[in-house]
Residue frames as a rotation matrix with the C-alpha (Angstrom) as fourth column:
UNK 1
-0.149 -0.290 0.945 -12.43
-0.986 -0.031 -0.165 -38.83
0.078 -0.956 -0.281 -21.09
UNK 2
-0.705 -0.177 -0.687 -11.85
-0.241 0.970 -0.002 -42.48
0.667 0.165 -0.726 -20.24
UNK 3
0.304 0.890 -0.339 -14.39
0.025 0.349 0.937 -44.57
0.952 -0.293 0.084 -18.37
UNK 4
-0.028 -0.390 -0.920 -12.15
0.930 0.328 -0.168 -44.78
0.368 -0.860 0.353 -15.29
UNK 5
-0.941 -0.328 0.084 -11.88
0.290 -0.909 -0.301 -41.00
0.175 -0.259 0.950 -15.11
UNK 6
-0.330 0.901 0.281 -15.66
-0.387 -0.400 0.831 -40.65
0.861 0.165 0.481 -15.44
UNK 7
0.402 0.459 -0.792 -16.22
0.465 0.643 0.608 -43.14
0.789 -0.613 0.045 -12.63
UNK 8
-0.441 -0.652 -0.617 -13.69
0.881 -0.180 -0.438 -41.33
0.175 -0.736 0.654 -10.43
UNK 9
-0.913 0.135 0.384 -15.31
-0.117 -0.991 0.070 -37.94
0.390 0.019 0.920 -11.04
UNK 10
0.050 0.996 -0.077 -18.78
-0.269 0.088 0.959 -39.37
0.962 -0.027 0.273 -10.38
UNK 11
0.214 -0.028 -0.976 -17.57
0.769 0.621 0.151 -41.05
0.602 -0.783 0.154 -7.18
UNK 12
-0.798 -0.544 -0.261 -16.03
0.594 -0.631 -0.499 -37.83
0.106 -0.553 0.827 -5.90
UNK 13
-0.665 0.623 0.413 -19.24
-0.378 -0.757 0.534 -35.95
0.645 0.199 0.738 -6.72
UNK 14
0.348 0.801 -0.488 -21.37
0.077 0.494 0.866 -38.48
0.934 -0.339 0.110 -4.85
UNK 15
-0.188 -0.516 -0.836 -18.94
0.899 0.251 -0.358 -38.38
0.395 -0.819 0.417 -1.94
UNK 16
-0.976 -0.210 0.060 -19.24
0.176 -0.919 -0.352 -34.61
0.129 -0.333 0.934 -1.60
UNK 17
-0.298 0.940 0.165 -23.02
-0.434 -0.287 0.854 -34.76
0.850 0.183 0.493 -2.03
UNK 18
0.431 0.446 -0.784 -23.22
0.413 0.675 0.611 -37.24
0.802 -0.588 0.107 0.84
UNK 19
-0.561 -0.717 -0.413 -20.91
0.730 -0.194 -0.655 -35.09
0.389 -0.669 0.633 2.98
UNK 20
-0.493 0.386 0.780 -23.47
-0.210 -0.922 0.325 -32.30
0.845 -0.003 0.536 3.27
UNK 21
0.644 0.765 -0.021 -25.62
-0.153 0.156 0.976 -34.05
0.750 -0.625 0.217 5.93
UNK 22
0.334 -0.599 -0.728 -22.47
0.870 0.494 -0.007 -35.08
0.363 -0.630 0.686 7.80
UNK 23
-0.715 -0.585 0.383 -21.30
0.434 -0.801 -0.412 -31.46
0.548 -0.128 0.827 7.94
UNK 24
-0.147 0.747 0.648 -24.74
-0.421 -0.640 0.642 -30.29
0.895 -0.178 0.409 9.08
UNK 25
0.716 0.518 -0.469 -25.10
0.124 0.566 0.815 -32.92
0.687 -0.641 0.341 11.80
UNK 26
0.602 -0.556 -0.573 -21.67
0.795 0.351 0.495 -32.75
-0.074 -0.754 0.653 13.38
UNK 27
0.776 -0.335 -0.535 -20.15
-0.202 -0.934 0.293 -29.49
-0.598 -0.120 -0.792 12.25
UNK 28
0.900 -0.380 -0.215 -17.83
-0.152 0.188 -0.970 -31.37
0.409 0.906 0.111 9.85
UNK 29
0.351 -0.820 0.452 -15.13
-0.936 -0.322 0.144 -32.07
0.027 -0.474 -0.880 12.39
UNK 30
-0.242 -0.423 0.873 -15.00
-0.586 0.781 0.215 -35.88
-0.773 -0.460 -0.437 12.51
UNK 31
0.848 0.527 -0.059 -15.13
-0.367 0.503 -0.782 -37.35
-0.383 0.685 0.620 9.03
UNK 32
0.044 -0.919 -0.391 -11.44
-0.999 -0.033 -0.035 -38.18
0.019 0.392 -0.920 8.59
UNK 33
-0.506 -0.191 0.841 -12.02
-0.397 0.917 -0.030 -41.78
-0.766 -0.349 -0.540 9.65
UNK 34
0.508 0.769 0.388 -14.66
0.086 0.403 -0.911 -42.24
-0.857 0.496 0.138 6.98
UNK 35
0.737 -0.311 -0.600 -12.37
-0.675 -0.378 -0.634 -40.84
-0.030 0.872 -0.488 4.30
UNK 36
-0.333 -0.929 0.160 -9.49
-0.928 0.353 0.122 -43.06
-0.170 -0.108 -0.980 5.42
UNK 37
-0.250 0.321 0.913 -11.73
-0.119 0.926 -0.358 -46.13
-0.961 -0.198 -0.194 5.51
UNK 38
0.797 0.595 -0.100 -13.02
-0.130 0.008 -0.991 -45.35
-0.590 0.803 0.084 2.03
UNK 39
0.384 -0.749 -0.540 -9.52
-0.916 -0.236 -0.323 -44.98
0.115 0.619 -0.777 0.64
UNK 40
-0.532 -0.585 0.613 -8.46
-0.685 0.723 0.096 -48.25
-0.499 -0.368 -0.785 2.28
UNK 41
0.138 0.678 0.722 -11.44
0.060 0.722 -0.689 -50.11
-0.989 0.139 0.059 0.82
UNK 42
0.878 0.168 -0.448 -10.91
-0.396 -0.271 -0.877 -48.63
-0.269 0.948 -0.171 -2.66
UNK 43
-0.003 -0.974 -0.228 -7.22
-1.000 0.008 -0.021 -49.56
0.022 0.228 -0.973 -2.57
UNK 44
-0.518 -0.155 0.841 -7.98
-0.382 0.922 -0.066 -53.10
-0.765 -0.356 -0.537 -1.47
UNK 45
0.533 0.786 0.312 -10.63
0.021 0.356 -0.934 -53.52
-0.846 0.505 0.174 -4.14
UNK 46
0.701 -0.363 -0.614 -8.21
-0.713 -0.344 -0.611 -52.31
0.010 0.866 -0.500 -6.79
UNK 47
-0.338 -0.923 0.185 -5.45
-0.928 0.359 0.097 -54.62
-0.156 -0.139 -0.978 -5.53
UNK 48
-0.300 0.298 0.906 -7.67
-0.118 0.931 -0.345 -57.70
-0.947 -0.210 -0.244 -5.37
UNK 49
0.788 0.599 -0.144 -9.02
-0.169 -0.015 -0.986 -56.90
-0.592 0.801 0.090 -8.82
UNK 50
0.339 -0.761 -0.554 -5.50
-0.933 -0.197 -0.300 -56.71
0.119 0.619 -0.777 -10.21
UNK 51
-0.566 -0.525 0.636 -4.60
-0.637 0.768 0.067 -60.02
-0.523 -0.368 -0.768 -8.55
UNK 52
0.157 0.736 0.659 -7.69
0.019 0.665 -0.747 -61.66
-0.987 0.129 0.090 -10.03
UNK 53
0.869 0.195 -0.454 -7.08
-0.414 -0.213 -0.885 -60.37
-0.269 0.957 -0.105 -13.54
UNK 54
-0.025 -0.961 -0.275 -3.42
-0.995 0.049 -0.083 -61.38
0.093 0.272 -0.958 -13.49
UNK 55
-0.497 -0.133 0.858 -4.26
-0.439 0.891 -0.116 -64.81
-0.749 -0.434 -0.501 -12.14
UNK 56
0.531 0.759 0.376 -6.89
0.018 0.434 -0.901 -65.47
-0.847 0.485 0.217 -14.79
UNK 57
0.713 -0.333 -0.616 -4.53
-0.701 -0.338 -0.628 -64.26
0.001 0.880 -0.475 -17.50
UNK 58
-0.369 -0.926 0.082 -1.73
-0.927 0.372 0.036 -66.55
-0.064 -0.063 -0.996 -16.29
UNK 59
-0.241 0.363 0.900 -4.13
-0.179 0.895 -0.408 -69.51
-0.954 -0.259 -0.151 -16.01
UNK 60
0.822 0.555 -0.130 -5.20
-0.196 0.061 -0.979 -68.90
-0.535 0.830 0.159 -19.60
UNK 61
0.388 -0.759 -0.523 -1.58
-0.900 -0.191 -0.391 -68.88
0.197 0.623 -0.757 -20.77
UNK 62
-0.670 -0.642 -0.371 -0.51
-0.494 0.760 -0.422 -71.95
0.553 -0.099 -0.827 -18.78
UNK 63
0.346 0.936 0.067 -3.50
-0.699 0.209 0.684 -74.13
0.626 -0.284 0.726 -17.79
UNK 64
0.260 -0.275 -0.926 -1.25
0.322 0.928 -0.185 -76.78
0.910 -0.250 0.330 -16.23
UNK 65
-0.758 -0.568 -0.320 -0.28
0.498 -0.187 -0.847 -74.47
0.422 -0.801 0.424 -13.34
UNK 66
-0.143 0.797 0.587 -3.81
-0.142 -0.603 0.785 -73.21
0.980 0.029 0.199 -12.67
UNK 67
0.618 0.398 -0.678 -3.99
0.532 0.423 0.733 -74.91
0.579 -0.814 0.049 -9.26
UNK 68
-0.198 -0.796 -0.571 -0.81
0.980 -0.179 -0.090 -73.26
-0.031 -0.577 0.816 -8.00
UNK 69
-0.812 -0.085 0.578 -1.79
0.241 -0.950 0.200 -69.86
0.532 0.302 0.791 -9.36
UNK 70
0.183 0.966 0.184 -5.26
0.023 -0.191 0.981 -70.10
0.983 -0.175 -0.057 -7.83
UNK 71
0.498 -0.051 -0.866 -3.83
0.828 0.327 0.456 -70.99
0.260 -0.944 0.205 -4.42
UNK 72
-0.596 -0.779 -0.196 -1.36
0.802 -0.587 -0.107 -68.09
-0.032 -0.222 0.975 -4.55
UNK 73
-0.576 0.469 0.670 -4.17
0.056 -0.795 0.604 -65.74
0.815 0.386 0.432 -5.63
UNK 74
0.511 0.820 -0.258 -6.39
0.299 0.112 0.948 -66.77
0.806 -0.562 -0.188 -2.72
UNK 75
0.196 -0.524 -0.829 -3.56
0.980 0.067 0.189 -66.35
-0.044 -0.849 0.526 -0.21
UNK 76
-0.814 -0.523 0.253 -2.64
0.551 -0.833 0.051 -62.93
0.184 0.181 0.966 -1.60
UNK 77
-0.230 0.818 0.527 -6.27
-0.007 -0.543 0.840 -61.77
0.973 0.190 0.131 -1.58
UNK 78
0.599 0.439 -0.670 -6.66
0.614 0.287 0.736 -62.96
0.515 -0.852 -0.097 2.02
UNK 79
-0.262 -0.773 -0.578 -3.57
0.954 -0.299 -0.033 -61.02
-0.147 -0.560 0.815 3.11
UNK 80
-0.829 0.032 0.558 -4.83
0.193 -0.920 0.340 -57.87
0.525 0.390 0.757 1.39
UNK 81
0.187 0.981 0.046 -8.24
0.143 -0.073 0.987 -58.36
0.972 -0.178 -0.154 2.99
UNK 82
0.382 -0.103 -0.918 -6.66
0.907 0.234 0.351 -58.69
0.179 -0.967 0.183 6.45
UNK 83
-0.708 -0.682 -0.183 -4.63
0.698 -0.715 -0.039 -55.53
-0.104 -0.155 0.982 6.00
UNK 84
-0.572 0.582 0.578 -7.77
0.052 -0.677 0.734 -53.76
0.818 0.450 0.357 4.79
UNK 85
0.478 0.774 -0.414 -9.76
0.481 0.164 0.861 -54.78
0.735 -0.611 -0.294 7.85
UNK 86
-0.030 -0.580 -0.814 -6.95
0.986 -0.151 0.071 -53.56
-0.164 -0.800 0.577 10.08
UNK 87
-0.911 -0.317 0.265 -6.84
0.378 -0.897 0.228 -50.21
0.165 0.308 0.937 8.24
UNK 88
-0.172 0.939 0.297 -10.63
0.148 -0.273 0.950 -49.95
0.974 0.208 -0.092 8.41
UNK 89
0.520 0.350 -0.780 -10.69
0.777 0.186 0.601 -50.50
0.356 -0.918 -0.175 12.16
UNK 90
-0.410 -0.749 -0.520 -7.83
0.871 -0.491 0.021 -48.04
-0.271 -0.444 0.854 12.75
UNK 91
-0.838 0.113 0.534 -9.52
0.218 -0.827 0.518 -45.38
0.500 0.550 0.668 10.62
UNK 92
0.126 0.987 0.099 -12.90
0.205 -0.124 0.971 -45.76
0.971 -0.102 -0.218 12.28
UNK 93
0.452 -0.004 -0.892 -11.53
0.884 0.135 0.448 -45.83
0.119 -0.991 0.065 15.82
UNK 94
-0.528 -0.765 -0.368 -9.15
0.786 -0.605 0.127 -42.94
-0.320 -0.222 0.921 15.26
UNK 95
-0.854 0.128 0.504 -11.45
0.265 -0.728 0.633 -40.79
0.448 0.674 0.587 13.13
UNK 96
0.079 0.963 0.257 -14.64
-0.089 -0.250 0.964 -40.99
0.993 -0.099 0.066 15.17
UNK 97
-0.870 -0.427 0.249 -14.17
-0.258 -0.036 -0.965 -40.14
0.421 -0.904 -0.079 18.85
UNK 98
-0.507 0.694 -0.512 -16.60
0.812 0.584 -0.012 -41.52
0.291 -0.422 -0.859 21.39
UNK 99
0.125 0.621 0.774 -19.47
0.172 -0.782 0.599 -39.19
0.977 0.058 -0.205 22.25
UNK 100
-0.750 -0.382 0.541 -19.24
-0.387 -0.410 -0.826 -37.30
0.537 -0.828 0.160 25.51
UNK 101
-0.354 0.609 -0.710 -21.06
0.716 0.665 0.214 -38.96
0.602 -0.432 -0.671 28.38
UNK 102
-0.032 0.440 0.897 -23.54
-0.323 -0.854 0.408 -36.66
0.946 -0.277 0.169 30.08
UNK 103
-0.655 -0.251 -0.713 -23.20
0.551 0.487 -0.678 -36.64
0.517 -0.836 -0.180 33.86
């Protein structure tokens, strides 16, 4: 089994182990926002990692364009980060309803 598959299996196991208290506390009805936020963060981390590795590889191949590549990498990472924050806010607001106010 590859290292990526081991990490994925371990992450899923830890996720389900941490879900047990959430199910016990709230009945397990409002955790969709947390799952969506986690998926958004994982996707953004993967995307920014790919951008970084490709940028470093292209800078190693052509050192004379390193400044342009670095600027494009920073702009792309910032756009991914902005979309991730938007997805995180949407997931948390939509997935976790406000508690009922006692009157």
